[in-house]
PDB file of N, CA, C, O and CB in Angstrom:
ATOM      1  N   MET A   1      88.270 106.715 102.873  1.00  0.00           N
ATOM      2  CA  MET A   1      88.991 106.707 101.626  1.00  0.00           C
ATOM      3  C   MET A   1      89.973 107.862 101.528  1.00  0.00           C
ATOM      4  O   MET A   1      91.084 107.700 101.024  1.00  0.00           O
ATOM      5  CB  MET A   1      88.031 106.749 100.480  1.00  0.00           C
ATOM      6  N   ALA A   2      89.567 109.011 102.004  1.00  0.00           N
ATOM      7  CA  ALA A   2      90.462 110.179 101.961  1.00  0.00           C
ATOM      8  C   ALA A   2      91.681 109.958 102.853  1.00  0.00           C
ATOM      9  O   ALA A   2      92.797 110.336 102.498  1.00  0.00           O
ATOM     10  CB  ALA A   2      89.710 111.458 102.400  1.00  0.00           C
ATOM     11  N   ILE A   3      91.459 109.350 104.001  1.00  0.00           N
ATOM     12  CA  ILE A   3      92.569 109.080 104.941  1.00  0.00           C
ATOM     13  C   ILE A   3      93.547 108.101 104.255  1.00  0.00           C
ATOM     14  O   ILE A   3      94.761 108.276 104.362  1.00  0.00           O
ATOM     15  CB  ILE A   3      92.026 108.476 106.326  1.00  0.00           C
ATOM     16  N   GLU A   4      93.041 107.092 103.566  1.00  0.00           N
ATOM     17  CA  GLU A   4      93.892 106.143 102.891  1.00  0.00           C
ATOM     18  C   GLU A   4      94.765 106.806 101.838  1.00  0.00           C
ATOM     19  O   GLU A   4      95.946 106.486 101.697  1.00  0.00           O
ATOM     20  CB  GLU A   4      93.059 105.066 102.265  1.00  0.00           C
ATOM     21  N   ARG A   5      94.154 107.755 101.085  1.00  0.00           N
ATOM     22  CA  ARG A   5      94.882 108.509 100.052  1.00  0.00           C
ATOM     23  C   ARG A   5      96.010 109.312 100.697  1.00  0.00           C
ATOM     24  O   ARG A   5      97.127 109.317 100.180  1.00  0.00           O
ATOM     25  CB  ARG A   5      93.919 109.456  99.273  1.00  0.00           C
ATOM     26  N   VAL A   6      95.750 109.979 101.795  1.00  0.00           N
ATOM     27  CA  VAL A   6      96.720 110.772 102.510  1.00  0.00           C
ATOM     28  C   VAL A   6      97.858 109.872 102.996  1.00  0.00           C
ATOM     29  O   VAL A   6      99.037 110.175 102.814  1.00  0.00           O
ATOM     30  CB  VAL A   6      96.056 111.509 103.687  1.00  0.00           C
ATOM     31  N   GLU A   7      97.463 108.743 103.629  1.00  0.00           N
ATOM     32  CA  GLU A   7      98.513 107.789 104.105  1.00  0.00           C
ATOM     33  C   GLU A   7      99.339 107.317 102.986  1.00  0.00           C
ATOM     34  O   GLU A   7     100.561 107.249 103.122  1.00  0.00           O
ATOM     35  CB  GLU A   7      97.911 106.588 104.811  1.00  0.00           C
ATOM     36  N   TYR A   8      98.756 106.985 101.881  1.00  0.00           N
ATOM     37  CA  TYR A   8      99.492 106.474 100.711  1.00  0.00           C
ATOM     38  C   TYR A   8     100.488 107.521 100.205  1.00  0.00           C
ATOM     39  O   TYR A   8     101.641 107.195  99.919  1.00  0.00           O
ATOM     40  CB  TYR A   8      98.507 106.082  99.575  1.00  0.00           C
ATOM     41  N   ARG A   9     100.040 108.788 100.094  1.00  0.00           N
ATOM     42  CA  ARG A   9     100.931 109.825  99.603  1.00  0.00           C
ATOM     43  C   ARG A   9     102.106 110.068 100.603  1.00  0.00           C
ATOM     44  O   ARG A   9     103.247 110.281 100.192  1.00  0.00           O
ATOM     45  CB  ARG A   9     100.128 111.137  99.368  1.00  0.00           C
ATOM     46  N   VAL A  10     101.798 110.031 101.884  1.00  0.00           N
ATOM     47  CA  VAL A  10     102.821 110.261 102.893  1.00  0.00           C
ATOM     48  C   VAL A  10     103.824 109.084 102.824  1.00  0.00           C
ATOM     49  O   VAL A  10     105.035 109.309 102.826  1.00  0.00           O
ATOM     50  CB  VAL A  10     102.177 110.397 104.341  1.00  0.00           C
ATOM     51  N   GLU A  11     103.333 107.854 102.763  1.00  0.00           N
ATOM     52  CA  GLU A  11     104.220 106.680 102.678  1.00  0.00           C
ATOM     53  C   GLU A  11     105.074 106.711 101.414  1.00  0.00           C
ATOM     54  O   GLU A  11     106.257 106.371 101.439  1.00  0.00           O
ATOM     55  CB  GLU A  11     103.396 105.387 102.713  1.00  0.00           C
ATOM     56  N   SER A  12     104.444 107.132 100.291  1.00  0.00           N
ATOM     57  CA  SER A  12     105.182 107.221  99.057  1.00  0.00           C
ATOM     58  C   SER A  12     106.315 108.231  99.147  1.00  0.00           C
ATOM     59  O   SER A  12     107.430 107.967  98.696  1.00  0.00           O
ATOM     60  CB  SER A  12     104.258 107.579  97.931  1.00  0.00           C
ATOM     61  N   ALA A  13     106.032 109.363  99.720  1.00  0.00           N
ATOM     62  CA  ALA A  13     107.052 110.404  99.886  1.00  0.00           C
ATOM     63  C   ALA A  13     108.212 109.908 100.796  1.00  0.00           C
ATOM     64  O   ALA A  13     109.388 110.138 100.517  1.00  0.00           O
ATOM     65  CB  ALA A  13     106.405 111.694 100.486  1.00  0.00           C
ATOM     66  N   GLN A  14     107.831 109.230 101.875  1.00  0.00           N
ATOM     67  CA  GLN A  14     108.829 108.724 102.799  1.00  0.00           C
ATOM     68  C   GLN A  14     109.675 107.649 102.114  1.00  0.00           C
ATOM     69  O   GLN A  14     110.891 107.614 102.300  1.00  0.00           O
ATOM     70  CB  GLN A  14     108.158 108.164 104.070  1.00  0.00           C
ATOM     71  N   GLU A  15     109.051 106.777 101.328  1.00  0.00           N
ATOM     72  CA  GLU A  15     109.757 105.757 100.630  1.00  0.00           C
ATOM     73  C   GLU A  15     110.761 106.323  99.634  1.00  0.00           C
ATOM     74  O   GLU A  15     111.912 105.892  99.566  1.00  0.00           O
ATOM     75  CB  GLU A  15     108.792 104.870  99.941  1.00  0.00           C
ATOM     76  N   LEU A  16     110.286 107.311  98.859  1.00  0.00           N
ATOM     77  CA  LEU A  16     111.158 107.976  97.877  1.00  0.00           C
ATOM     78  C   LEU A  16     112.357 108.552  98.581  1.00  0.00           C
ATOM     79  O   LEU A  16     113.490 108.292  98.178  1.00  0.00           O
ATOM     80  CB  LEU A  16     110.402 109.086  97.109  1.00  0.00           C
ATOM     81  N   LEU A  17     112.142 109.322  99.613  1.00  0.00           N
ATOM     82  CA  LEU A  17     113.259 109.965 100.311  1.00  0.00           C
ATOM     83  C   LEU A  17     114.257 108.981 100.909  1.00  0.00           C
ATOM     84  O   LEU A  17     115.450 109.268 101.001  1.00  0.00           O
ATOM     85  CB  LEU A  17     112.731 110.845 101.397  1.00  0.00           C
ATOM     86  N   SER A  18     113.752 107.822 101.312  1.00  0.00           N
ATOM     87  CA  SER A  18     114.624 106.808 101.933  1.00  0.00           C
ATOM     88  C   SER A  18     115.654 106.264 100.941  1.00  0.00           C
ATOM     89  O   SER A  18     116.656 105.692 101.369  1.00  0.00           O
ATOM     90  CB  SER A  18     113.780 105.651 102.489  1.00  0.00           C
ATOM     91  N   THR A  19     115.439 106.424  99.626  1.00  0.00           N
ATOM     92  CA  THR A  19     116.335 105.898  98.631  1.00  0.00           C
ATOM     93  C   THR A  19     117.396 106.885  98.266  1.00  0.00           C
ATOM     94  O   THR A  19     118.289 106.559  97.483  1.00  0.00           O
ATOM     95  CB  THR A  19     115.585 105.490  97.423  1.00  0.00           C
ATOM     96  N   LEU A  20     117.338 108.096  98.807  1.00  0.00           N
ATOM     97  CA  LEU A  20     118.245 109.168  98.416  1.00  0.00           C
ATOM     98  C   LEU A  20     119.300 109.457  99.509  1.00  0.00           C
ATOM     99  O   LEU A  20     119.138 109.095 100.674  1.00  0.00           O
ATOM    100  CB  LEU A  20     117.442 110.440  98.108  1.00  0.00           C
ATOM    101  N   THR A  21     120.346 110.103  99.090  1.00  0.00           N
ATOM    102  CA  THR A  21     121.332 110.574 100.094  1.00  0.00           C
ATOM    103  C   THR A  21     120.736 111.776 100.845  1.00  0.00           C
ATOM    104  O   THR A  21     119.702 112.312 100.447  1.00  0.00           O
ATOM    105  CB  THR A  21     122.713 110.971  99.405  1.00  0.00           C
ATOM    106  N   ILE A  22     121.367 112.171 101.880  1.00  0.00           N
ATOM    107  CA  ILE A  22     120.885 113.319 102.645  1.00  0.00           C
ATOM    108  C   ILE A  22     120.874 114.597 101.772  1.00  0.00           C
ATOM    109  O   ILE A  22     119.915 115.369 101.801  1.00  0.00           O
ATOM    110  CB  ILE A  22     121.771 113.530 103.902  1.00  0.00           C
ATOM    111  N   ASP A  23     121.914 114.795 101.029  1.00  0.00           N
ATOM    112  CA  ASP A  23     121.958 115.968 100.134  1.00  0.00           C
ATOM    113  C   ASP A  23     120.821 115.901  99.087  1.00  0.00           C
ATOM    114  O   ASP A  23     120.178 116.910  98.798  1.00  0.00           O
ATOM    115  CB  ASP A  23     123.348 116.051  99.417  1.00  0.00           C
ATOM    116  N   GLU A  24     120.593 114.736  98.544  1.00  0.00           N
ATOM    117  CA  GLU A  24     119.522 114.609  97.543  1.00  0.00           C
ATOM    118  C   GLU A  24     118.167 114.869  98.180  1.00  0.00           C
ATOM    119  O   GLU A  24     117.315 115.536  97.592  1.00  0.00           O
ATOM    120  CB  GLU A  24     119.543 113.207  96.893  1.00  0.00           C
ATOM    121  N   ARG A  25     117.964 114.332  99.411  1.00  0.00           N
ATOM    122  CA  ARG A  25     116.711 114.560 100.116  1.00  0.00           C
ATOM    123  C   ARG A  25     116.425 116.052 100.276  1.00  0.00           C
ATOM    124  O   ARG A  25     115.331 116.534  99.981  1.00  0.00           O
ATOM    125  CB  ARG A  25     116.747 113.883 101.482  1.00  0.00           C
ATOM    126  N   CYS A  26     117.457 116.771 100.760  1.00  0.00           N
ATOM    127  CA  CYS A  26     117.284 118.187 100.969  1.00  0.00           C
ATOM    128  C   CYS A  26     116.956 118.897  99.629  1.00  0.00           C
ATOM    129  O   CYS A  26     116.098 119.779  99.576  1.00  0.00           O
ATOM    130  CB  CYS A  26     118.554 118.783 101.612  1.00  0.00           C
ATOM    131  N   GLY A  27     117.639 118.500  98.588  1.00  0.00           N
ATOM    132  CA  GLY A  27     117.396 119.135  97.282  1.00  0.00           C
ATOM    133  C   GLY A  27     115.965 118.877  96.820  1.00  0.00           C
ATOM    134  O   GLY A  27     115.286 119.780  96.331  1.00  0.00           O
ATOM    135  N   VAL A  28     115.514 117.619  96.984  1.00  0.00           N
ATOM    136  CA  VAL A  28     114.155 117.276  96.559  1.00  0.00           C
ATOM    137  C   VAL A  28     113.130 118.083  97.362  1.00  0.00           C
ATOM    138  O   VAL A  28     112.173 118.619  96.804  1.00  0.00           O
ATOM    139  CB  VAL A  28     113.899 115.756  96.727  1.00  0.00           C
ATOM    140  N   MET A  29     113.343 118.158  98.658  1.00  0.00           N
ATOM    141  CA  MET A  29     112.322 118.892  99.465  1.00  0.00           C
ATOM    142  C   MET A  29     112.354 120.395  99.150  1.00  0.00           C
ATOM    143  O   MET A  29     111.307 121.043  99.157  1.00  0.00           O
ATOM    144  CB  MET A  29     112.566 118.668 101.002  1.00  0.00           C
ATOM    145  N   LEU A  30     113.528 120.953  98.879  1.00  0.00           N
ATOM    146  CA  LEU A  30     113.556 122.373  98.513  1.00  0.00           C
ATOM    147  C   LEU A  30     112.900 122.610  97.171  1.00  0.00           C
ATOM    148  O   LEU A  30     112.156 123.579  97.018  1.00  0.00           O
ATOM    149  CB  LEU A  30     114.987 122.890  98.483  1.00  0.00           C
ATOM    150  N   LYS A  31     113.151 121.757  96.193  1.00  0.00           N
ATOM    151  CA  LYS A  31     112.483 121.890  94.917  1.00  0.00           C
ATOM    152  C   LYS A  31     110.960 121.709  95.039  1.00  0.00           C
ATOM    153  O   LYS A  31     110.174 122.438  94.435  1.00  0.00           O
ATOM    154  CB  LYS A  31     113.051 120.883  93.937  1.00  0.00           C
ATOM    155  N   PHE A  32     110.587 120.726  95.830  1.00  0.00           N
ATOM    156  CA  PHE A  32     109.158 120.470  96.081  1.00  0.00           C
ATOM    157  C   PHE A  32     108.480 121.681  96.678  1.00  0.00           C
ATOM    158  O   PHE A  32     107.374 122.039  96.275  1.00  0.00           O
ATOM    159  CB  PHE A  32     108.979 119.272  97.008  1.00  0.00           C
ATOM    160  N   GLU A  33     109.133 122.315  97.639  1.00  0.00           N
ATOM    161  CA  GLU A  33     108.586 123.529  98.254  1.00  0.00           C
ATOM    162  C   GLU A  33     108.455 124.643  97.245  1.00  0.00           C
ATOM    163  O   GLU A  33     107.456 125.363  97.232  1.00  0.00           O
ATOM    164  CB  GLU A  33     109.458 123.985  99.412  1.00  0.00           C
ATOM    165  N   ASP A  34     109.490 124.797  96.370  1.00  0.00           N
ATOM    166  CA  ASP A  34     109.470 125.852  95.399  1.00  0.00           C
ATOM    167  C   ASP A  34     108.432 125.666  94.296  1.00  0.00           C
ATOM    168  O   ASP A  34     107.742 126.606  93.902  1.00  0.00           O
ATOM    169  CB  ASP A  34     110.803 125.978  94.802  1.00  0.00           C
ATOM    170  N   PHE A  35     108.338 124.417  93.805  1.00  0.00           N
ATOM    171  CA  PHE A  35     107.482 124.189  92.620  1.00  0.00           C
ATOM    172  C   PHE A  35     106.052 123.797  92.958  1.00  0.00           C
ATOM    173  O   PHE A  35     105.154 123.982  92.136  1.00  0.00           O
ATOM    174  CB  PHE A  35     108.085 123.115  91.759  1.00  0.00           C
ATOM    175  N   GLU A  36     105.824 123.257  94.154  1.00  0.00           N
ATOM    176  CA  GLU A  36     104.477 122.850  94.562  1.00  0.00           C
ATOM    177  C   GLU A  36     104.191 123.329  95.984  1.00  0.00           C
ATOM    178  O   GLU A  36     104.012 122.494  96.871  1.00  0.00           O
ATOM    179  CB  GLU A  36     104.317 121.311  94.469  1.00  0.00           C
ATOM    180  N   PRO A  37     104.141 124.624  96.237  1.00  0.00           N
ATOM    181  CA  PRO A  37     103.967 125.132  97.609  1.00  0.00           C
ATOM    182  C   PRO A  37     102.684 124.653  98.282  1.00  0.00           C
ATOM    183  O   PRO A  37     102.673 124.435  99.493  1.00  0.00           O
ATOM    184  CB  PRO A  37     103.980 126.638  97.596  1.00  0.00           C
ATOM    185  N   ASN A  38     101.634 124.489  97.541  1.00  0.00           N
ATOM    186  CA  ASN A  38     100.385 124.016  98.133  1.00  0.00           C
ATOM    187  C   ASN A  38     100.481 122.568  98.585  1.00  0.00           C
ATOM    188  O   ASN A  38     100.008 122.203  99.661  1.00  0.00           O
ATOM    189  CB  ASN A  38      99.249 124.166  97.143  1.00  0.00           C
ATOM    190  N   LEU A  39     101.109 121.745  97.736  1.00  0.00           N
ATOM    191  CA  LEU A  39     101.301 120.314  98.127  1.00  0.00           C
ATOM    192  C   LEU A  39     102.271 120.184  99.262  1.00  0.00           C
ATOM    193  O   LEU A  39     102.108 119.331 100.134  1.00  0.00           O
ATOM    194  CB  LEU A  39     101.802 119.477  96.941  1.00  0.00           C
ATOM    195  N   PHE A  40     103.282 121.024  99.261  1.00  0.00           N
ATOM    196  CA  PHE A  40     104.271 120.997 100.324  1.00  0.00           C
ATOM    197  C   PHE A  40     103.626 121.393 101.646  1.00  0.00           C
ATOM    198  O   PHE A  40     103.901 120.790 102.683  1.00  0.00           O
ATOM    199  CB  PHE A  40     105.448 121.929  99.996  1.00  0.00           C
ATOM    200  N   ALA A  41     102.772 122.404 101.605  1.00  0.00           N
ATOM    201  CA  ALA A  41     102.048 122.820 102.810  1.00  0.00           C
ATOM    202  C   ALA A  41     101.127 121.699 103.290  1.00  0.00           C
ATOM    203  O   ALA A  41     100.953 121.498 104.492  1.00  0.00           O
ATOM    204  CB  ALA A  41     101.232 124.106 102.539  1.00  0.00           C
ATOM    205  N   GLN A  42     100.544 120.978 102.347  1.00  0.00           N
ATOM    206  CA  GLN A  42      99.699 119.835 102.747  1.00  0.00           C
ATOM    207  C   GLN A  42     100.516 118.742 103.376  1.00  0.00           C
ATOM    208  O   GLN A  42     100.069 118.103 104.329  1.00  0.00           O
ATOM    209  CB  GLN A  42      98.941 119.277 101.551  1.00  0.00           C
ATOM    210  N   LEU A  43     101.691 118.516 102.871  1.00  0.00           N
ATOM    211  CA  LEU A  43     102.576 117.519 103.492  1.00  0.00           C
ATOM    212  C   LEU A  43     102.928 117.913 104.969  1.00  0.00           C
ATOM    213  O   LEU A  43     103.001 117.058 105.851  1.00  0.00           O
ATOM    214  CB  LEU A  43     103.890 117.374 102.639  1.00  0.00           C
ATOM    215  N   LEU A  44     103.135 119.208 105.192  1.00  0.00           N
ATOM    216  CA  LEU A  44     103.425 119.634 106.558  1.00  0.00           C
ATOM    217  C   LEU A  44     102.270 119.346 107.475  1.00  0.00           C
ATOM    218  O   LEU A  44     102.457 119.028 108.650  1.00  0.00           O
ATOM    219  CB  LEU A  44     103.757 121.105 106.600  1.00  0.00           C
ATOM    220  N   VAL A  45     101.068 119.459 106.938  1.00  0.00           N
ATOM    221  CA  VAL A  45      99.851 119.173 107.747  1.00  0.00           C
ATOM    222  C   VAL A  45      99.736 117.677 107.965  1.00  0.00           C
ATOM    223  O   VAL A  45      99.549 117.217 109.092  1.00  0.00           O
ATOM    224  CB  VAL A  45      98.554 119.718 107.047  1.00  0.00           C
ATOM    225  N   ASP A  46      99.848 116.914 106.874  1.00  0.00           N
ATOM    226  CA  ASP A  46      99.633 115.484 106.930  1.00  0.00           C
ATOM    227  C   ASP A  46     100.715 114.711 107.600  1.00  0.00           C
ATOM    228  O   ASP A  46     100.444 113.651 108.165  1.00  0.00           O
ATOM    229  CB  ASP A  46      99.459 114.970 105.601  1.00  0.00           C
ATOM    230  N   ALA A  47     101.949 115.196 107.568  1.00  0.00           N
ATOM    231  CA  ALA A  47     103.086 114.475 108.085  1.00  0.00           C
ATOM    232  C   ALA A  47     104.044 115.473 108.734  1.00  0.00           C
ATOM    233  O   ALA A  47     105.109 115.744 108.181  1.00  0.00           O
ATOM    234  CB  ALA A  47     103.788 113.667 106.965  1.00  0.00           C
ATOM    235  N   PRO A  48     103.691 116.018 109.883  1.00  0.00           N
ATOM    236  CA  PRO A  48     104.572 116.986 110.524  1.00  0.00           C
ATOM    237  C   PRO A  48     105.925 116.388 110.897  1.00  0.00           C
ATOM    238  O   PRO A  48     106.882 117.120 111.149  1.00  0.00           O
ATOM    239  CB  PRO A  48     103.906 117.546 111.757  1.00  0.00           C
ATOM    240  N   GLN A  49     106.004 115.074 110.932  1.00  0.00           N
ATOM    241  CA  GLN A  49     107.303 114.438 111.272  1.00  0.00           C
ATOM    242  C   GLN A  49     108.227 114.256 110.062  1.00  0.00           C
ATOM    243  O   GLN A  49     109.239 113.559 110.143  1.00  0.00           O
ATOM    244  CB  GLN A  49     107.057 113.074 111.914  1.00  0.00           C
ATOM    245  N   TRP A  50     107.873 114.882 108.958  1.00  0.00           N
ATOM    246  CA  TRP A  50     108.631 114.699 107.717  1.00  0.00           C
ATOM    247  C   TRP A  50     110.117 115.020 107.921  1.00  0.00           C
ATOM    248  O   TRP A  50     110.959 114.428 107.245  1.00  0.00           O
ATOM    249  CB  TRP A  50     108.047 115.587 106.601  1.00  0.00           C
ATOM    250  N   THR A  51     110.455 115.912 108.805  1.00  0.00           N
ATOM    251  CA  THR A  51     111.860 116.266 109.003  1.00  0.00           C
ATOM    252  C   THR A  51     112.646 115.062 109.533  1.00  0.00           C
ATOM    253  O   THR A  51     113.855 114.977 109.318  1.00  0.00           O
ATOM    254  CB  THR A  51     111.986 117.461 109.977  1.00  0.00           C
ATOM    255  N   GLU A  52     112.004 114.172 110.193  1.00  0.00           N
ATOM    256  CA  GLU A  52     112.696 113.000 110.676  1.00  0.00           C
ATOM    257  C   GLU A  52     113.103 112.065 109.548  1.00  0.00           C
ATOM    258  O   GLU A  52     113.992 111.233 109.730  1.00  0.00           O
ATOM    259  CB  GLU A  52     111.837 112.271 111.661  1.00  0.00           C
ATOM    260  N   TRP A  53     112.485 112.182 108.417  1.00  0.00           N
ATOM    261  CA  TRP A  53     112.867 111.357 107.261  1.00  0.00           C
ATOM    262  C   TRP A  53     114.147 111.860 106.601  1.00  0.00           C
ATOM    263  O   TRP A  53     114.740 111.165 105.776  1.00  0.00           O
ATOM    264  CB  TRP A  53     111.737 111.332 106.234  1.00  0.00           C
ATOM    265  N   MET A  54     114.564 113.057 106.963  1.00  0.00           N
ATOM    266  CA  MET A  54     115.732 113.667 106.322  1.00  0.00           C
ATOM    267  C   MET A  54     117.025 113.087 106.847  1.00  0.00           C
ATOM    268  O   MET A  54     118.048 113.214 106.173  1.00  0.00           O
ATOM    269  CB  MET A  54     115.726 115.167 106.529  1.00  0.00           C
ATOM    270  N   VAL A  55     117.044 112.471 107.983  1.00  0.00           N
ATOM    271  CA  VAL A  55     118.288 111.964 108.532  1.00  0.00           C
ATOM    272  C   VAL A  55     118.482 110.500 108.281  1.00  0.00           C
ATOM    273  O   VAL A  55     119.495 109.933 108.691  1.00  0.00           O
ATOM    274  CB  VAL A  55     118.347 112.223 109.982  1.00  0.00           C
TER     275      VAL A  55
END
């Protein structure tokens, strides 16, 4: 169940970013890192490939 929750969160983040322009994606991720550093750190652990979503 925990793995499913992680996969859902990762897929949701990826889906959201896919709807944005590159500039918007960068802005969202910078704000995310600033306002939710613990969740951002967890994203880095759960989805180290997140930088691929930025292009």
